[in-house]
C-alpha positions, 0 to 999 in steps of 0.5 A: 345810080342814085347820083348820076353825076357820081356815076358819070365821074366814075365812068370817066375814071374807069374809061382810062383803064377799060371800056365802060358803058352806062345804061339806065336799063339793066336788062338791056345792058346785061344782054351785051355784057361779059361781066355783070355786077349788081349792087342795089337795094331794089326789092325786085328782080332787075335781070332775068334769064333772057337778059344775059349774054351767053358765057357771061359771069354775074355777081349779084351782091344785092340784098335782096337778090336782083338776079332771078334765082331761076336763071341757075336752072334755065341758063347753064351757059352763064355763071351766076353767084351771090356776092357779098357773102362772108364766111366765119368758121366761128359762126358754125358753133354759135348758130342752131343748124335749124335756124332759118339763117342756114337755109339762105347761106352757104355753110358758115356764111352770112351777108356782108351787112350782117358780118359788119354788124358782127364785127362791130359787136365783137369790137364793142362798137355799138354805132351805125356804120354804113346804114343809109346812103353815103356813109360808106367810106374808103376808111371804113372799108379798110377798117372792116377789112382789118377787123375781118382779118382779126376775126378770121372772116373771109369771102365765102364759097361761090353760092347761088340760091341753093347751090354752092359751086365747087372748086372745079366749076370754072372748068365747065363750059363757061366761055366769054363770047 
């Protein structure tokens, strides 16, 4: 965390609802966790295939990704997917299928940061919104949610690297241990 005081404050708040453990070593923490969520701006992988507990569910909402892509091929006992991907059917008709954008996202999907830019442009709001640290507020998140509804943006299919999970994926042998 960038701000340890805020991290410890959040942990105290969450502990009234569920067990929370804090670690400065992501790989060490991941090997004990049933659910792992990464949301960082780190430019390197912080969790590899050996660092995950069998049966864990991992959401990597970081960009660039913080979870090693090869996990998908090496570990069939965990569910790893990229979070923060937004689908917008209107995008299908606006982007050339040969554009590099289509090689990194599920069909009609974009990263949330790009979706934010699209939504603000559709509203003719040419301002910085969440660029930089400390600018994301609950009010701005509510506004983005309202704009997403207005323009029919919604969470994309579960996606990891080059694979889109189908609706039956959760029926496979993914069990919390």
